[in-house]
C-alpha positions in Angstrom: 0.0 0.0 0.0 2.9 2.4 0.9 4.4 1.6 -2.5 1.2 2.5 -4.3 0.9 5.8 -2.3 4.5 6.6 -3.1 4.0 6.0 -6.8 0.9 8.2 -6.8 2.8 11.0 -5.1 5.5 10.7 -7.7 2.9 10.8 -10.5 1.3 13.9 -8.9 4.6 15.7 -8.8 5.4 14.7 -12.4 1.9 16.0 -13.5 2.4 19.2 -11.6 5.9 19.6 -13.1 4.6 19.0 -16.6 1.7 21.5 -16.0 4.1 24.1 -14.6 6.4 23.6 -17.6 3.4 24.0 -20.0 2.5 27.2 -18.2 6.0 28.6 -18.7 6.6 27.1 -22.1 7.9 29.4 -24.8 5.2 31.1 -26.8 6.1 32.3 -30.2 4.7 35.8 -30.8 2.8 36.5 -34.0 3.2 40.3 -33.7 6.6 41.8 -33.0 7.3 45.5 -32.5 10.8 46.8 -32.2 11.1 50.5 -31.1 14.4 52.2 -31.4 14.9 55.6 -29.9 18.0 56.8 -31.8 20.4 58.4 -29.3 18.1 57.5 -26.4 20.1 56.6 -23.3 18.9 56.0 -19.8 19.3 59.7 -18.9 17.2 60.8 -21.9 14.4 58.6 -20.6 14.8 59.7 -17.0 14.7 63.4 -18.1 11.5 62.7 -20.0 9.9 61.0 -17.0 10.6 64.0 -14.7 9.5 66.5 -17.4 6.2 64.6 -17.8 5.7 64.6 -14.0 6.2 68.3 -13.9 3.8 68.8 -16.9 1.1 66.8 -15.2 1.5 68.5 -11.8 3.4 71.8 -12.2 2.4 73.1 -8.7 4.0 70.1 -6.9 6.8 71.1 -4.5 8.8 68.0 -5.4 8.5 65.8 -8.4 9.1 62.1 -8.9 9.5 60.4 -12.3 6.3 59.6 -14.1 6.1 56.3 -15.9 6.4 56.3 -19.7 4.4 53.7 -21.6 7.3 51.2 -21.3 9.3 52.1 -18.2 7.3 50.0 -15.7 7.9 46.8 -17.6 9.5 44.1 -15.5 11.8 42.8 -18.2 14.8 45.2 -18.6 18.3 44.8 -19.9 21.4 46.9 -20.6 23.2 46.7 -23.9 26.8 47.5 -25.0 27.1 49.3 -28.3 30.7 49.2 -29.4 31.5 48.5 -33.1 34.5 47.4 -35.0 36.0 50.9 -34.9 35.9 51.1 -31.1 33.7 51.9 -28.1 31.6 54.6 -29.8 29.4 53.5 -32.7 27.4 55.3 -35.3 23.8 54.4 -36.2 24.8 52.4 -39.3 27.0 50.0 -37.4 24.6 49.9 -34.5 21.6 48.9 -36.6 23.8 46.3 -38.4 24.4 44.6 -35.0 20.7 44.6 -34.1 19.3 43.7 -37.5 21.9 41.0 -38.6 23.9 40.1 -35.5 27.2 41.4 -37.0 29.7 44.0 -35.9 30.8 46.3 -38.7 32.6 49.5 -39.4 31.1 52.9 -38.8 29.1 54.0 -41.9 28.4 50.5 -43.2 25.0 48.9 -43.2 24.7 45.2 -42.9 28.2 44.3 -44.3 30.5 41.9 -42.5 34.0 42.7 -41.7 37.3 40.7 -41.8 41.0 41.5 -41.6 43.1 41.4 -44.7 46.6 39.8 -44.8 48.2 42.9 -43.2 45.6 43.1 -40.4 43.4 46.0 -41.8 39.7 45.6 -41.2 37.7 45.6 -44.4 34.1 45.2 -45.5 33.5 41.8 -47.0 30.0 40.3 -47.8 26.4 41.4 -47.0 24.8 39.9 -43.9 21.3 38.3 -43.8 18.8 40.4 -41.9 16.2 39.3 -39.3 13.6 40.8 -41.6 14.7 38.4 -44.4 14.2 35.4 -42.0 10.8 36.9 -41.0 9.7 37.3 -44.6 10.8 33.7 -45.4 8.5 32.6 -42.5 5.6 34.2 -44.3 5.3 37.2 -42.0 4.7 40.8 -43.2 7.4 43.5 -42.5 7.1 47.2 -41.9 9.5 50.1 -41.1 8.5 53.5 -39.7 10.7 56.4 -38.7 10.4 60.0 -37.8 13.4 60.8 -40.0 14.1 60.1 -43.7 13.1 56.6 -44.7 16.5 55.8 -46.2 18.4 57.0 -43.2 20.8 54.5 -41.4 18.5 53.0 -38.8 15.4 52.3 -40.9 17.7 51.2 -43.8 19.2 48.6 -41.5 16.0 46.6 -41.6 15.7 46.3 -45.4 19.0 47.3 -47.1 22.7 46.5 -47.4 25.1 49.2 -48.3 28.9 49.8 -47.8 28.1 53.5 -47.2 25.1 54.9 -45.3 25.3 57.9 -47.5 24.4 55.9 -50.6 20.8 57.1 -50.3 19.6 56.3 -53.8 20.8 52.7 -53.6 19.3 52.3 -50.2 16.0 53.7 -51.2 16.0 51.6 -54.4 16.4 48.5 -52.2 13.3 49.4 -50.2 11.1 49.4 -53.3 12.7 46.7 -55.5 13.5 44.3 -52.7 11.2 41.6 -51.3 11.4 42.5 -47.6 9.0 45.4 -47.0 5.2 45.5 -47.1 5.0 48.9 -45.4 7.3 52.0 -45.2 6.2 55.1 -43.4 7.1 58.3 -41.7 9.4 60.9 -43.2 10.1 61.2 -46.9 13.2 60.0 -49.0 16.5 61.6 -48.6 18.5 62.0 -51.8 21.5 63.8 -53.0 19.4 65.8 -55.4 15.8 66.3 -56.3 16.1 64.2 -59.5 17.2 61.2 -57.4 14.3 61.8 -55.0 11.8 61.9 -57.8 13.4 58.8 -59.3 12.9 56.8 -56.1 9.2 57.7 -56.0 8.8 56.7 -59.6 10.7 53.4 -58.8 8.2 52.7 -56.0 5.3 53.3 -58.3 6.8 51.1 -61.0 7.2 48.3 -58.5 3.6 48.3 -57.4 3.9 50.4 -54.3 0.9 52.6 -53.3 2.3 56.0 -52.5 0.2 58.0 -50.0 1.1 61.5 -48.9 -2.1 63.2 -47.6 -3.3 63.0 -44.0 -6.8 61.9 -45.0 -5.5 59.0 -47.2 -3.0 57.9 -44.6 -5.6 57.6 -42.0 -7.9 55.7 -44.4 -5.4 53.0 -45.3 -6.3 49.5 -44.2 -5.1 45.9 -44.6 -6.6 45.6 -48.1 -3.7 47.9 -49.3 -0.4 46.1 -50.0 3.1 47.5 -50.4 2.3 50.9 -49.0 4.7 53.9 -48.8 3.2 56.6 -46.6 4.9 60.0 -46.4 3.9 62.5 -43.8 2.6 65.4 -45.8 4.2 67.8 -43.3 8.0 67.4 -43.9 10.6 69.4 -42.1 14.3 69.7 -42.9 16.3 66.7 -44.1 13.2 64.8 -45.3 12.1 64.2 -41.7 8.9 64.6 -39.8 8.8 67.8 -37.6 10.3 67.7 -34.1 7.5 66.9 -31.7 8.0 70.2 -29.8 7.3 72.0 -33.1 4.4 69.7 -34.1 2.7 70.2 -30.7 3.0 74.0 -31.0 1.5 74.0 -34.4 -1.3 71.6 -33.3 -2.1 74.0 -30.4 -2.4 76.8 -33.0 -5.0 74.8 -34.8 -3.0 72.8 -37.4 -3.7 69.1 -37.7 -0.3 67.3 -38.2 0.3 63.5 -38.0 2.4 62.1 -35.2 4.7 59.1 -34.9 1.9 57.4 -33.0 -0.5 58.0 -36.0 2.1 56.4 -38.3 2.2 53.3 -36.0 -1.6 53.0 -36.1 -1.4 53.2 -39.9 1.4 50.6 -40.1 -0.7 48.2 -37.9 -3.7 48.6 -40.2 -1.7 47.8 -43.3 0.2 44.9 -41.8 -2.4 43.2 -39.7 -3.1 39.7 -40.8 -3.6 36.2 -39.3 0.1 35.2 -40.0 1.4 38.2 -38.0 3.9 41.0 -38.7 7.2 42.5 -37.7 7.3 46.3 -37.4 10.3 48.4 -36.6 9.6 52.0 -35.4 12.4 54.6 -35.0 12.2 57.8 -33.0 15.1 59.2 -35.0 15.0 62.9 -33.9 15.9 62.2 -30.3 19.4 61.7 -31.6 19.4 64.9 -33.7 18.1 66.9 -30.8 20.9 65.6 -28.5 23.5 66.3 -31.2 22.4 69.9 -30.9 22.3 69.6 -27.1 18.6 70.6 -27.2 17.2 68.9 -24.1 13.6 70.1 -24.6 13.4 68.8 -28.1 14.9 65.5 -27.1 12.4 65.1 -24.3 9.4 65.9 -26.5 10.5 63.3 -29.1 11.2 60.7 -26.3 7.6 61.3 -25.2 6.4 60.9 -28.8 8.1 57.6 -28.9 6.4 56.6 -25.7 3.0 57.5 -27.2 3.9 55.4 -30.2 4.7 52.4 -27.9 1.3 52.9 -26.3 -0.3 52.3 -29.7 1.4 48.9 -29.8 0.3 48.1 -26.3 -3.3 49.0 -27.2 -3.0 46.6 -30.1 -1.5 43.9 -27.9 -4.4 44.2 -25.5 -6.4 42.4 -28.2 -3.7 39.9 -28.9 -2.5 38.8 -25.4 0.2 36.1 -25.5 0.7 36.7 -29.2 2.6 40.0 -29.1 6.2 41.0 -28.2 7.2 44.6 -27.8 10.9 45.6 -27.5 12.0 49.2 -26.8 15.7 50.1 -27.0 18.2 52.5 -28.6 21.1 52.2 -31.0 23.5 54.4 -28.9 23.4 57.4 -26.6 24.0 60.9 -28.0 25.3 64.0 -26.3 26.6 62.5 -23.0 23.5 63.8 -21.4 23.3 64.2 -17.6 20.4 65.3 -15.5 20.2 66.8 -12.0 22.2 69.2 -9.9 22.7 70.0 -6.2 23.5 73.7 -6.9 21.1 75.7 -4.7 22.2 79.1 -6.1 21.2 78.7 -9.7 17.6 77.6 -10.2 17.8 74.0 -11.5 14.5 72.5 -12.3 13.4 70.3 -15.3 10.1 72.3 -15.4 12.0 75.3 -16.7 12.1 73.5 -20.1 8.4 74.0 -20.5 9.2 77.6 -21.5 10.9 76.4 -24.7 8.5 76.7 -27.6 10.6 75.7 -30.6 13.3 73.2 -31.5 16.8 74.3 -32.3 16.0 73.7 -35.9 13.1 76.2 -36.0 15.1 78.7 -33.9 17.9 78.4 -36.4 15.5 79.5 -39.1 14.4 82.4 -36.9 18.0 83.4 -36.4 18.5 83.4 -40.2 15.6 85.7 -40.5 17.1 88.0 -37.8 20.3 88.1 -39.8 18.5 88.9 -43.1 16.3 91.6 -41.4 19.1 93.3 -39.4 17.5 92.5 -36.1 19.0 94.5 -33.1 20.2 92.7 -30.0 17.4 94.2 -27.9 14.8 92.9 -30.4 16.6 89.5 -30.4 16.2 89.3 -26.6 12.5 89.9 -27.0 12.3 86.9 -29.4 14.4 84.8 -27.1 12.1 85.5 -24.1 9.1 84.6 -26.2 10.6 81.3 -27.5 12.7 80.2 -24.4 11.5 82.2 -21.5 14.9 83.6 -20.8 14.6 87.2 -19.6 16.6 90.2 -18.5 14.0 91.0 -15.9 15.4 90.4 -12.4 14.4 87.8 -9.8 12.9 85.2 -12.0 13.9 81.5 -12.4 14.9 82.3 -15.9 16.5 85.7 -15.3 19.8 86.0 -17.2 22.9 86.7 -15.2 25.5 89.2 -16.5 27.7 86.4 -17.7 24.8 84.6 -19.4 23.8 87.8 -21.1 27.3 88.4 -22.3 27.5 84.8 -23.6 24.3 85.4 -25.6 25.6 88.8 -26.9 28.8 87.2 -28.2 26.9 84.4 -29.9 24.4 87.0 -31.4 27.3 89.0 -32.9 28.7 85.9 -34.6 25.2 84.7 -35.8 24.4 88.1 -37.3 27.6 87.8 -39.5 27.1 85.9 -42.8 28.5 82.4 -42.5 31.2 82.9 -45.1 32.5 85.9 -43.3 32.7 84.5 -39.8 36.1 84.0 -38.1 35.8 81.7 -35.1 38.6 80.9 -32.6 39.5 77.3 -32.0 37.6 77.5 -28.7 34.5 78.9 -30.4 34.7 76.1 -33.0 34.5 73.6 -30.2 32.0 75.5 -28.2 29.4 75.8 -30.9 30.0 72.4 -32.5 29.2 73.6 -36.0 25.7 74.8 -35.0 24.3 78.4 -35.1 26.1 80.1 -32.2 23.1 82.0 -30.9 21.0 78.9 -31.0 23.6 77.0 -28.9 24.0 79.8 -26.5 20.3 80.1 -25.7 19.7 76.4 -25.6 22.6 75.7 -23.3 21.6 78.4 -20.9 18.1 77.0 -20.6 19.4 73.5 -20.3 21.6 74.4 -17.4 18.7 76.3 -15.7 16.8 73.0 -15.9 19.7 71.0 -14.5 20.6 69.3 -17.9 24.1 69.1 -19.2 25.7 67.6 -22.3 29.4 66.6 -22.6 29.6 66.3 -26.4 27.8 67.0 -29.6 28.5 63.4 -30.7 27.7 59.9 -29.7 29.0 58.1 -26.5 29.8 54.5 -25.6 27.3 54.4 -22.7 25.3 51.2 -22.1 21.8 51.7 -23.4 18.6 50.2 -22.0 16.3 47.7 -23.5 12.7 47.1 -22.2 10.6 44.2 -23.3 6.9 43.2 -22.8 4.8 40.2 -23.9 5.6 36.8 -25.3 9.2 35.8 -24.5 10.0 39.2 -23.2 12.1 37.6 -20.4 14.7 36.8 -23.1 15.8 40.5 -22.9 16.8 40.5 -19.2 20.4 41.1 -18.1 23.4 42.8 -19.7 24.4 41.8 -23.2 25.8 43.1 -26.5 23.8 44.8 -29.2 24.4 41.8 -31.5 22.4 39.7 -29.0 19.3 41.7 -29.8 19.3 40.0 -33.2 19.7 36.6 -31.7 17.2 37.2 -28.9 14.6 38.3 -31.4 15.3 35.3 -33.6 15.0 33.0 -30.7 11.8 34.7 -29.4 10.2 34.3 -32.9 11.5 30.7 -33.1 13.7 31.5 -36.1 17.1 29.9 -36.8 20.0 31.9 -38.2 21.7 30.2 -41.2 24.1 33.0 -42.2 
């Protein structure tokens, strides 16, 4: 009798073990979203969290970070981003690591690297992309970005090029290749208008539906195949507007599509019973941080968070079938946030006074130069767009040193570019940007407790957040090439390259 009881106990434990294993068994997601905040390090995310908290409760005596759509997820990792050149990568090499699992040289997209007989690293053969494996599995593929559609990061999920600047070739691969079913966001970057027109004609010749009006973009659905949607409101460099500029214009009555709108459109086009893979880039976080524009960076980070929320809303109808990954390609600007300086007002809420991106303010400065604007009138414009004032005893009151810094930059900016003579220190100080723009932006940044150490990229670890089916694969610290392998494993795909 005791033997029978013992056997029954063993069988119960075996049954419970099998049941537990079944409950925790790997579930292959049908719908995969990969969000990449270009240049978005941990500090960029934290600054956005504190800014959002202030926005929602500006009268609070103390602020705590508000959760973004993805920051409360339990599966979080940290990713190293070095490439073949060294510890600091560019977007092309970074996306190559994530999209194909290969390290490469800066500037190259999805090309492998090997040493020649004298030890020099050279590009060799193209790598196979995760989106190629996905397409071979019968799954639809889409790419969305807030910047130009043939820029490095979006290109990394459909193209192979030895130079990221080969825009025509990259764009041509989008429309003549077999990977993409949907491409949306900005427009096409080309070296000249003829090439840009040629890419659009190439798309039409290859059966792509080209949609560039707000009404038509919002009307697209799954019956449309091979869709190229271009936001009708395009800013500089064939990109969508900075979110801070879009929000200002929307508050003034304009109706402009957001990154979240583009994600909704992509889902409608790609949605099918076999599933889809959709990469979405918030590309202008990087551009804002290159210019050390904290406010513009924060607004675009929040725009990415809104776009992630669209994916979460979709996933609520496809529980256990959806995987969402949010990460970055690298950090930009060496951004730091917070200060213990009790003399200079340092509060992230000061950034709410900024009404325009550095890009728009650069255009305003150009108009100042053309119109012969006086320094006094320039200060009035600066107060309107940034809140910085010569009036005393305000949080944003300019000190004598700050006012002199602005005046020096104003004098340079009012000089035609080909007539400017900058010292070596000024060359470094302004980083190639419009001096008055940098002066004003940096002063406001510092009054908000935000500082940048560079106009370039850094080698910082970047975060990765994951939610949904097999999201636990993304816990821990790992290399950016592992993002490719973790996505492949999560989707039950086997690399053959």
